[in-house]
C-alpha positions as CSV (number, residue, x, y, z in Angstrom):
1,M,-0.1,0.0,-0.2
2,L,1.1,3.7,-0.6
3,N,2.6,5.2,2.6
4,F,1.8,9.1,3.5
5,K,4.7,10.1,1.4
6,I,3.5,9.4,-2.2
7,I,-0.1,10.8,-1.0
8,F,1.4,14.0,0.4
9,I,3.3,14.5,-3.1
10,L,0.7,13.7,-5.3
11,V,-1.6,16.1,-3.6
12,F,1.4,18.7,-4.0
13,I,1.5,17.7,-7.7
14,L,-2.2,18.0,-8.4
15,F,-2.6,21.1,-6.8
16,K,-0.1,22.6,-9.0
17,A,-1.6,20.9,-11.8
18,K,-4.8,22.7,-11.3
19,T,-2.9,26.0,-12.3
20,I,-3.0,24.6,-15.7
21,L,-6.6,25.5,-16.1
22,L,-5.6,29.6,-15.5
23,A,-2.6,29.3,-18.2
24,Q,-4.6,31.0,-20.7
25,N,-4.3,34.1,-18.4
26,I,-0.7,33.7,-17.6
27,I,1.0,32.3,-19.9
28,F,3.5,35.3,-21.3
29,D,4.4,36.6,-24.8
30,N,8.0,37.2,-25.6
31,N,9.4,40.9,-25.8
32,K,12.5,42.4,-26.7
33,N,14.3,41.7,-23.4
34,I,13.4,38.3,-23.3
35,L,14.6,35.4,-25.8
36,S,12.7,32.2,-25.8
37,K,14.2,28.8,-26.7
38,K,12.2,25.8,-27.0
39,N,10.0,27.3,-24.2
40,K,13.2,27.9,-22.0
41,I,13.3,31.5,-21.3
42,Y,17.0,33.1,-21.0
43,I,17.0,37.0,-20.2
44,Y,20.1,38.7,-22.0
45,P,22.1,35.7,-23.2
46,K,25.6,35.7,-22.7
47,N,27.0,36.4,-26.4
48,K,25.7,36.7,-29.9
49,E,25.9,33.3,-31.0
50,D,23.6,32.1,-28.1
51,S,21.1,34.9,-29.1
52,T,20.6,33.3,-32.5
53,K,19.7,29.7,-31.9
54,A,17.7,27.7,-29.4
55,W,19.4,26.0,-26.4
56,M,19.1,22.5,-25.8
57,V,16.9,20.9,-23.9
58,T,17.4,17.5,-22.5
59,D,15.7,14.3,-21.3
60,R,18.0,14.3,-18.4
61,P,17.9,14.4,-15.0
62,H,14.2,13.8,-14.5
63,I,12.5,10.4,-15.5
64,A,9.9,12.6,-17.1
65,E,10.9,13.0,-21.0
66,T,10.1,16.4,-22.4
67,P,8.2,16.8,-25.5
68,H,11.0,19.3,-27.1
69,L,12.8,17.5,-29.9
70,T,16.6,18.0,-30.8
71,E,17.0,20.9,-33.4
72,K,17.3,19.8,-36.8
73,N,20.9,18.8,-38.0
74,Y,22.1,18.8,-34.6
75,L,23.4,15.5,-32.5
76,Q,22.9,15.8,-28.9
77,F,24.4,13.2,-26.7
78,E,23.3,12.8,-23.2
79,L,25.6,10.8,-20.7
80,G,25.1,9.6,-17.5
81,T,26.2,7.6,-14.4
82,Q,24.3,6.2,-11.6
83,Y,24.2,4.3,-8.3
84,Q,21.1,2.7,-6.8
85,K,20.5,1.0,-3.7
86,T,17.7,-1.8,-4.6
87,S,17.4,-3.5,-1.5
88,E,19.2,-4.4,1.9
89,N,21.5,-6.9,-0.2
90,M,21.4,-5.5,-3.7
91,S,22.8,-2.5,-5.5
92,D,22.5,-1.6,-9.1
93,Y,25.3,0.4,-10.9
94,T,24.5,2.3,-14.3
95,Y,28.4,3.0,-15.3
96,K,27.6,4.7,-18.2
97,T,24.3,5.6,-19.9
98,S,24.5,7.2,-23.3
99,L,21.4,8.4,-25.3
100,F,22.2,10.0,-28.7
101,R,19.6,12.0,-30.3
102,Y,19.7,13.7,-33.7
103,G,17.1,16.1,-35.2
104,I,16.1,14.6,-38.4
105,S,13.4,17.5,-39.0
106,Q,11.7,20.0,-37.3
107,R,8.9,17.3,-36.0
108,V,11.2,14.2,-35.7
109,E,14.4,13.1,-33.9
110,A,16.0,9.5,-34.2
111,R,17.6,8.0,-30.7
112,L,19.9,5.3,-30.0
113,E,20.7,4.4,-26.0
114,L,23.6,2.1,-25.0
115,E,24.1,1.3,-21.1
116,Y,27.2,-0.7,-19.3
117,L,25.3,-1.7,-16.0
118,G,26.2,-3.8,-13.0
119,Q,24.9,-5.5,-9.9
120,K,26.2,-6.4,-6.4
121,E,24.2,-9.0,-4.4
122,K,25.1,-9.9,-0.9
123,T,24.2,-13.1,1.0
124,Q,25.2,-14.2,4.4
125,D,28.3,-16.0,3.2
126,T,29.3,-14.3,-0.3
127,T,29.3,-11.2,-2.5
128,T,28.8,-11.2,-5.9
129,L,29.3,-8.5,-8.6
130,K,28.6,-8.7,-12.2
131,H,28.6,-6.2,-15.2
132,G,28.2,-5.8,-18.9
133,F,26.3,-4.3,-21.7
134,G,22.6,-3.9,-21.8
135,G,20.7,-4.3,-25.2
136,V,20.6,-1.9,-27.4
137,T,17.7,0.6,-27.9
138,L,16.5,2.1,-30.8
139,G,13.5,4.9,-30.8
140,S,12.3,8.3,-32.1
141,K,10.3,11.2,-31.0
142,I,7.8,13.0,-32.9
143,A,5.9,16.2,-32.3
144,L,2.2,16.3,-32.4
145,I,0.9,19.4,-31.0
146,K,2.3,22.8,-30.3
147,A,1.3,24.3,-27.0
148,Q,-1.5,26.9,-27.2
149,G,-3.1,28.2,-24.2
150,I,-4.3,25.4,-21.9
151,I,-3.4,23.0,-24.9
152,P,0.0,21.4,-23.8
153,E,2.8,21.0,-25.8
154,T,2.5,16.8,-27.0
155,A,4.9,14.5,-28.5
156,L,5.1,10.9,-29.1
157,L,8.5,8.9,-28.1
158,Y,8.6,5.2,-28.9
159,H,11.4,2.7,-28.0
160,V,12.6,-0.9,-29.0
161,S,15.2,-2.5,-27.0
162,L,16.6,-5.2,-28.7
163,P,18.3,-8.9,-27.3
164,F,20.5,-9.4,-29.9
165,W,23.7,-7.5,-28.1
166,G,24.8,-7.1,-25.0
167,S,25.5,-9.3,-21.6
168,Q,23.1,-12.0,-21.2
169,D,23.0,-10.7,-17.4
170,F,21.3,-7.4,-18.6
171,R,20.1,-7.5,-21.9
172,P,16.3,-8.1,-22.5
173,K,15.4,-11.5,-22.8
174,N,12.9,-10.7,-25.7
175,T,12.5,-7.8,-28.1
176,A,10.8,-5.1,-25.8
177,T,8.6,-1.8,-26.7
178,E,7.6,1.3,-25.1
179,I,5.6,4.1,-26.2
180,K,4.9,7.4,-24.4
181,F,2.8,10.2,-24.5
182,L,4.6,13.3,-23.5
183,F,2.9,16.9,-22.5
184,L,4.2,20.0,-21.1
185,N,2.2,23.2,-19.8
186,R,4.4,26.1,-19.0
187,I,2.3,27.8,-16.4
188,T,4.5,30.9,-15.6
189,K,7.8,32.4,-16.6
190,F,9.7,30.3,-14.1
191,Y,7.2,27.0,-13.5
192,E,6.5,24.8,-16.0
193,F,4.5,21.5,-15.6
194,E,6.0,18.2,-17.4
195,Y,3.9,14.9,-17.9
196,N,4.1,11.6,-19.5
197,F,1.6,8.3,-19.6
198,G,3.5,5.5,-21.5
199,L,2.8,1.4,-22.2
200,Q,5.6,-1.0,-21.8
201,T,5.8,-4.4,-23.4
202,G,8.0,-7.5,-23.4
203,E,9.6,-9.1,-20.3
204,D,7.9,-6.2,-17.8
205,T,4.4,-5.4,-19.3
206,G,2.8,-2.5,-17.8
207,Y,2.2,0.9,-17.4
208,S,4.1,3.7,-16.4
209,Y,3.7,7.7,-15.3
210,A,5.8,10.5,-14.4
211,L,4.9,14.1,-13.0
212,N,7.5,16.8,-13.1
213,N,7.5,20.2,-11.8
214,E,10.3,22.1,-13.3
215,F,11.5,25.5,-11.6
216,E,13.7,28.1,-13.3
217,I,16.2,29.7,-10.9
218,N,17.8,32.1,-13.2
219,K,18.6,31.7,-16.9
220,N,21.0,28.8,-16.3
221,L,20.0,26.7,-13.4
222,Y,16.9,24.8,-12.8
223,F,15.5,22.6,-10.3
224,F,13.0,19.8,-10.5
225,A,10.7,17.7,-8.2
226,E,9.1,14.6,-9.5
227,V,6.8,11.8,-8.8
228,Y,6.6,8.6,-11.3
229,G,5.9,5.2,-11.0
230,F,5.2,1.9,-12.9
231,F,2.3,-0.5,-12.7
232,R,3.2,-4.1,-13.7
233,E,1.0,-6.7,-14.8
234,N,0.8,-10.0,-12.7
235,N,0.6,-13.1,-14.2
236,N,-1.0,-16.2,-13.1
237,A,0.4,-19.9,-13.6
238,N,-0.8,-19.5,-17.3
239,N,1.6,-16.8,-18.0
240,Q,-2.0,-15.0,-18.4
241,F,-2.6,-11.1,-16.5
242,N,-4.6,-12.0,-13.3
243,G,-6.2,-8.7,-12.9
244,K,-3.6,-7.3,-10.4
245,F,-0.6,-4.9,-10.8
246,A,2.7,-5.0,-8.9
247,E,3.3,-0.9,-8.0
248,D,6.5,0.9,-7.8
249,H,6.0,4.6,-7.1
250,R,9.1,6.7,-6.7
251,F,10.2,10.7,-5.7
252,N,13.0,12.2,-7.1
253,F,14.6,15.9,-7.5
254,G,17.5,17.6,-8.8
255,V,19.5,20.5,-10.4
256,W,21.0,20.9,-13.9
257,Y,23.3,24.0,-15.4
258,L,23.3,25.3,-18.7
259,F,26.9,26.7,-19.2
260,N,25.8,27.8,-22.8
261,A,23.2,26.7,-25.5
262,D,25.0,23.4,-26.2
263,T,26.3,22.0,-22.8
264,Q,24.8,21.0,-19.4
265,L,25.7,19.3,-15.9
266,D,23.1,17.4,-13.8
267,L,22.8,16.2,-10.3
268,S,19.6,14.3,-8.9
269,G,18.7,11.9,-6.3
270,G,15.5,10.1,-5.2
271,F,13.7,7.4,-3.2
272,G,11.1,4.9,-3.0
273,L,7.7,5.5,-1.9
274,N,6.5,1.6,-1.1
275,D,8.0,-1.8,-0.6
276,M,8.4,-2.5,-4.4
277,A,10.3,0.7,-5.3
278,P,14.3,0.8,-4.7
279,Q,15.3,2.4,-1.5
280,H,17.3,5.2,-3.1
281,Y,19.5,6.8,-5.8
282,V,21.9,9.3,-6.7
283,A,22.8,10.1,-10.5
284,L,25.3,12.7,-12.5
285,G,25.2,13.5,-16.0
286,F,26.5,15.6,-18.7
287,S,25.4,16.8,-22.2
288,K,26.4,18.0,-25.0
289,R,25.3,19.2,-28.4
290,I,27.0,19.9,-32.0
291,K,26.1,20.5,-35.1
292,I,26.5,18.1,-38.0
293,R,25.6,20.1,-40.9
294,K,24.2,23.3,-42.0
């Protein structure tokens, strides 16, 4: 059962989400002193180059993924490392995760993700450590709807994880797919509400959600607080859905800093909200964008 922490956090986020209904009255227009880049607002850019192009928007460090796409003809790579205390006797390591995003057009981006993972498990007598590459994940993000008033910016994200490459301990046993609808409402100049809903099929069939609050501290520094989770289908002895879900709910928060239009550093952490969730985690990431062609 959910404990009081998730109830409190969900009430907080639902209260924030209510302000979307008032967005038509408070969503602002650009003026000559404010430069809007992909719905990120930067006042008085540092240099002339930054003032003539949109600053990058990453899918790190929060779990909710942005409906913003990588700019056309840009390659954006988002790198990270993570430690997770899964249970009293088990720890999971993401030594390196690498997400590569390429802007094919103004409405479509291509994605490739690779991970090098590890896991340490303690028993009464021994400690076992294993590591290796996860499977290759291919995907795309497609822009669907532009934000207008209370209508959120909307995009579709889909991934296919392949079992053909990587360590047998970490790659998927079968081809797995994931589809997410990504939404974003910019509520005020300094606050936006980002939310995802998804479907996963394969080894762990189920549903996912993420509700993320983003706050602009200044033109380079941002903070987020987020609730996210999973509803995985339970199967009976005949491998059929038995009508019940294994629920996994989590909370995380963090910051990211944009050095310029193409460089970002982030730090985040979080903890589980029920018994099915991991105990806690901490992550560090670096993102960079380069233009491939004019």
